[in-house]
NUPASE-341692 format. One record per residue (C-alpha): residue in one letter; x, y, z. Coordinates in steps of 0.02 Angstrom, whole numbers, plus 50000, padded with zeros to 5 digits. Last residue first. Example, Ala and Ser with C-alpha at 12.3 -4.5 7.8 and 13.67 -1.06 7.14 Angstrom:
// NUPASE-341692
s506844994750357 a506154977550390 
END
This chain:
// NUPASE-341692
m507925162147997 r507735174047840 r506015180247842 q504905180447690 v504345196847620 k502605197547581 k501935205247726 i503025220347664 g502325223147509 a500525222747605 a501195236747726 l501765246647585 d500085244847500 e499275250247657 v500185266247680 e500125270347514 t498285269547505 i497925279347663 s499045293847574 e500355303647562 c501745288647619 g503335297947647 v504155282847686 n505135276147845 l505615260447845 v506175251548021 d507675241848081 v508975240147937 c510175228547994 g509485212247937 l509865215947750 d508385205447691 l507125219647752 a507995234447648 f508235221247501 k506255216347516 i505695233847512 s506665237647343 a505995223447262 q504335228447300 r504505244447234 k505535237747093 e503995227647052 p502735238947088 d503235254846972 d502275267146994 r502885274847190 l504685269447124 r505305288447100 g504575294147271 e506115297047347 g506765280547291 i505355270447370 i506465265247509 k507005281947540 m507465281147713 g507755266147809 v507955269048003 v509465259348073 g509585259248276 k511405257848345 g512195241648442 a513765242248375 a513275228148267 h511855240948168 i513225253348139 k514425238848075 k513025232947958 l512645249047898 v514305252547852 p514325236447740 v512635242247656 v513335258747603 k514705254447480 e513745239247412 p512245251247394 p512955263247303 g513425280347390 d512585292747499 m510835288747434 s509495299747310 m509285281947215 g510725269647231 y509585255647146 p509575242447306 n508775256747407 i509495264047566 r509485281247642 t509865283247829 h509205287647971 v510285283248111 s509885278748313 e511055278848473 v512455289348411 w513305297048576 p514425284448568 e515365288348396 n516075273448322 i515085267748188 c514215285548169 a515775292048077 e515425280147935 l513815289747913 a514635305547899 e516045300547771 l514435292247671 s513505308347641 h511665311247717 c511535306647870 s510035308647991 v510795308648152 g510445301948335 l509695303148513 a508535293948615 r507045298748744 v507145317548749 k506405328848871 g506715317349015 q507985328149086 e509565317149083 k509005319048890 l509015337748874 k510815335548952 s511175324048818 l510465336548690 i511595350348760 d512985339248747 m512755334048563 q512425354448523 k514065356348583 r514895341848499 l514315346648323 e515885350448243 e516875337148330 p515325324048296 w515165330348124 t517145326448057 a516665316247903 s515515331247857 v513695327547785 v512485328747939 c510675330847860 h509655335448021 l510325330948198 l509085320848265 v507845319448413 l506995302248442 d505595298948571 i505025319948602 y504335325948768 d503235335048844 t501985338248707 n501195352548639 m502075347948468 e502405367048434 r502585369248613 l503905355448618 f504785360248472 r505255378148547 e505865369648699 v506925357848561 v507705373248472 v508095382848630 n508975366948719 s509975365048540 d510755381648534 p509985394848410 r510365394648228 e509825413348173 k509515416247983 e507625412148009 p506475404847858 i507095387547860 g508095378347755 g509505389947713 d511275387547823 r511265371947922 f510675368548105 w509095360048051 i508445349748207 k507565334348188 s506015327448241 v505355308648306 i503735306548388 d503285290348458 f501515281148486 k500625273248641 d501635282348776 r500295298448725 q499015290248756 i497545291248622 g496225302548642 k496765316448509 l497815308448376 a497675320948243 p497915334048355 i499385326648440 v500175322048267 y499815341148160 p500625354248248 h502515348248215 t502455345948025 g503415361547966 y504475349847874 l506235358547900 d505715359548078 a505725338648054 l504345325348073 d504565305148073 f502915295748155 t503045280548254 n501455270748296 v500755263748139 g499595249548169 r498025251048062 d497265264748144 n498935274548184 s498945275047982 e497005280847986 r497375295748132 i499035300948034 l497995303747872 a496515312147946 e497775324248015 f498455327947833 k496895329047762 q495955340247888 k497665351947904 g497825355047727 m498505341947611 r500035356647580 t500725350847767 h501085334147708 n501905337847526 s502935347747638 q503245365047716 r504335372547849 n505545381047723 g505765364647655 g505155346047630 k504845339547469 v503925324447559 g504335326747742 t502925318647822 g503605300447866 l502385286547917 v503685273847999 v503175256947953 r503925242848059 s503235251648204 c504345259248339 k505015251248499 l506005265948591 k507095259048743 t508685262948638 h509925249448614 g509495249048427 l507755253648375 a506685239448450 v505525235448320 p503485234548364 e502645225248225 y501345234248111 p502235229447942 d502395211548010 f503625201647906 y503625182447840 k503685165847925 p503315171948126 a504575162648221 p503905145048271 k503195141348443 t504585130148524 q504965141348679 a503165145448697 l502455128548705 l503865123248829 q503445138748934 p501365131448911 a501935115748959 l503025116849108 l501485119449222 a500625106449169 s502025094049148 g502545097849350 v500505093749388 g500915077649301 l502625073149368 a501845077949539 t500255066349510 r501455052149458 a502615053249590 l501005053149703 f500235037849647 r501935028949636 r502195032949829 r500465026549870 n500695011249781 t502365007149891 k501345011650043 m500095000050003 
END
């Protein structure tokens, strides 16, 4: 009787233990998704940001605080933002250069601020915006916060860096931005690169947490041919920095070429070093087409 009781208890304990372990084992053996999810939250390097794979850009033909998006008018632009968010886009790429700061918060009224990410960029070069003065980054960011009606910006970039020595030339502004991050007014910092030399300077610059880079298989509006740009991006990504791909649709030149557009989407995702795709969609149909293209790309296991 004692022997039978011991066997019963042992079998019962084994059964309970298996039941408790089953969900964990299932979670461990659950196969990874076969295809890319366009709205999946993706970790942006070592930052705390998790951006939707589709990022809505707002700077098509941008300059002097205007873009094709602002030229839509408030009602249409805000509808595009809201409808993109309804589908799963949680990251919006803005800039002082584009004049798109006032639109996102009103468009997403009623949605918690921590449920979406705002990216913006500081224009420090000559021209581009109406004022000749270029105040320090703290002054500029405070203005951004007022224009956006928010307490913080998720990612702030130095816009359009081209010099190989930009980390030395812009060190003062970088240090100011670091202090703003400590104060909680900025969550992550980085640059938008517009030359191969500037891109290469990101690899070993610890201040850089994320990089906006132009990438497509055709070399359209890029910092160099893909065979030169890609190895640099792989090093940047390997260094733990986020990589945001721009000009995926060739600055709009692939808009009416479905075959090349799909090839470009696949190229960027297959690289394994481009975290999210920042595309200046100008209609919800374009957002949906981009998402559909992403869904067609099979992950490399």
